[in-house]
C-alpha positions as CSV (number, residue, x, y, z in Angstrom):
1,M,-19.9,-77.0,47.3
2,K,-23.4,-77.2,45.7
3,T,-24.9,-75.2,48.6
4,H,-22.3,-72.5,48.1
5,I,-23.3,-72.2,44.4
6,I,-27.0,-72.1,45.2
7,L,-26.4,-69.4,47.8
8,R,-24.4,-67.3,45.4
9,F,-27.1,-67.7,42.7
10,A,-29.8,-66.7,45.1
11,T,-27.8,-63.6,46.2
12,T,-27.2,-62.6,42.6
13,L,-30.9,-63.1,41.7
14,A,-32.0,-60.9,44.6
15,L,-29.6,-58.2,43.7
16,A,-30.7,-58.3,40.0
17,S,-34.4,-58.1,40.9
18,S,-33.6,-55.2,43.3
19,L,-31.9,-53.3,40.5
20,L,-34.7,-54.1,38.1
21,C,-37.3,-52.8,40.5
22,A,-35.3,-49.6,41.0
23,A,-35.2,-49.1,37.2
24,Q,-38.9,-49.5,36.9
25,D,-39.6,-46.5,39.1
26,R,-37.9,-44.2,36.6
27,G,-39.9,-41.7,34.6
28,Y,-42.7,-39.2,35.0
29,W,-45.4,-39.9,37.7
30,Q,-48.7,-38.0,38.2
31,A,-49.8,-37.1,41.7
32,A,-52.6,-39.6,42.7
33,S,-53.1,-39.0,46.4
34,N,-54.5,-35.8,48.1
35,S,-51.1,-35.3,49.8
36,A,-49.2,-35.6,46.6
37,T,-51.6,-33.2,44.8
38,S,-51.4,-30.6,47.6
39,V,-47.7,-30.9,48.5
40,T,-45.5,-32.1,45.6
41,G,-47.6,-32.2,42.5
42,D,-46.2,-34.5,39.8
43,I,-42.7,-36.0,40.2
44,S,-40.1,-37.5,37.9
45,L,-37.3,-39.9,38.8
46,S,-34.1,-40.6,36.8
47,D,-31.0,-42.5,37.7
48,A,-29.4,-39.4,39.3
49,K,-32.2,-37.0,40.3
50,V,-35.8,-36.5,41.4
51,T,-37.7,-33.6,40.0
52,I,-40.6,-32.2,42.0
53,G,-42.4,-29.4,40.2
54,F,-39.6,-27.6,38.3
55,K,-36.9,-28.3,40.9
56,S,-34.4,-31.2,40.6
57,F,-32.4,-32.7,43.4
58,P,-29.6,-35.3,43.2
59,I,-30.4,-38.8,44.5
60,A,-28.3,-41.8,45.3
61,P,-29.7,-45.3,45.7
62,I,-28.6,-46.7,49.1
63,R,-30.1,-50.1,49.3
64,G,-33.1,-52.3,48.5
65,L,-36.0,-52.6,51.0
66,K,-37.3,-56.0,52.0
67,P,-41.0,-56.8,52.0
68,A,-41.3,-56.4,55.8
69,E,-39.6,-53.0,55.5
70,V,-41.9,-51.9,52.7
71,S,-45.0,-52.9,54.7
72,A,-43.8,-51.0,57.7
73,V,-44.0,-47.7,55.8
74,F,-46.6,-48.3,53.1
75,D,-49.9,-50.2,53.0
76,A,-48.4,-53.4,51.6
77,D,-48.8,-57.0,52.6
78,A,-45.8,-58.1,54.6
79,N,-46.1,-61.6,53.1
80,S,-45.9,-60.4,49.5
81,A,-42.8,-60.1,47.5
82,A,-43.0,-56.3,47.6
83,T,-39.6,-54.6,47.5
84,G,-38.6,-51.0,47.4
85,T,-35.6,-48.7,47.3
86,L,-34.1,-46.3,49.8
87,Y,-32.5,-43.2,48.3
88,R,-30.3,-40.5,49.9
89,L,-31.1,-36.9,48.9
90,R,-31.0,-33.4,50.3
91,I,-33.9,-31.0,49.9
92,P,-33.5,-27.8,52.0
93,A,-36.1,-27.1,54.6
94,E,-36.9,-23.8,53.0
95,Q,-37.7,-25.3,49.6
96,R,-41.4,-24.7,48.8
97,F,-43.6,-26.8,46.5
98,Q,-47.3,-26.8,45.7
99,H,-49.3,-24.2,47.7
100,K,-46.0,-23.1,49.5
101,N,-45.8,-26.5,51.3
102,T,-42.5,-28.1,52.4
103,L,-41.7,-31.8,52.6
104,C,-40.4,-32.0,56.2
105,G,-41.5,-28.7,57.8
106,A,-38.5,-26.9,59.3
107,Q,-36.1,-29.9,58.7
108,Q,-34.1,-30.8,55.7
109,T,-35.4,-33.9,53.7
110,E,-32.6,-36.5,53.8
111,W,-34.1,-39.8,52.6
112,M,-36.7,-41.1,50.1
113,A,-38.2,-44.6,50.1
114,V,-40.1,-45.8,47.0
115,Y,-42.3,-48.8,46.5
116,L,-43.7,-49.7,43.1
117,V,-46.8,-51.8,42.6
118,G,-48.2,-52.1,39.1
119,K,-48.6,-48.5,37.8
120,T,-48.6,-47.0,41.2
121,L,-45.5,-45.4,42.9
122,N,-45.5,-44.9,46.7
123,V,-43.0,-42.5,48.1
124,A,-42.1,-41.6,51.7
125,F,-39.8,-38.8,52.6
126,F,-37.7,-38.7,55.8
127,S,-35.6,-36.2,57.7
128,G,-32.6,-36.9,59.9
129,E,-29.0,-37.7,59.3
130,D,-29.3,-41.4,60.1
131,P,-31.1,-43.8,57.7
132,P,-34.7,-44.6,58.7
133,V,-35.3,-47.8,60.6
134,F,-38.0,-49.8,58.7
135,T,-39.9,-51.6,61.4
136,F,-43.5,-51.1,62.4
137,D,-42.5,-50.0,65.9
138,A,-39.8,-47.6,64.6
139,I,-42.0,-46.0,61.9
140,S,-45.0,-45.6,64.2
141,H,-42.9,-43.7,66.8
142,S,-40.7,-41.9,64.2
143,S,-40.6,-38.1,64.2
144,N,-38.5,-38.3,61.0
145,L,-41.2,-39.7,58.7
146,C,-42.3,-36.5,56.9
147,G,-45.1,-38.0,54.7
148,T,-46.1,-40.6,52.2
149,Y,-47.4,-39.9,48.7
150,T,-48.9,-41.8,45.9
151,Y,-48.3,-41.3,42.2
152,A,-49.6,-43.1,39.1
153,R,-48.8,-43.5,35.4
């Protein structure tokens, strides 16, 4: 009985920390990497949308990302407690941003993964109907990873 209570507590704690991390990524973020500066410019995240330039797109949180999944996409230590969030969104392929760039070329952007560390937000955009698979092998052979971007506060 005691093990069941501990397991339930651990599950609740993991869910609460996942939601807290998701809430911390909200707000205005300035482009900090060359790719963010040249493609998206600054972005803003709220509970229901992401704003890139002056265009807003609805987002829906799908699930939290585990440390190993975060490290497969971003330059993060797999042994750290780094967590992230996977969002569903739809940005048309013809949508242009900074310098007439698109996020996923001729494909619609379907997924956004975010990872927050300190005052730095890392974002990866993906195409494809199916959710991305977050393993080193899958990401290194993925044609659906459109790009990764870094933002700061």
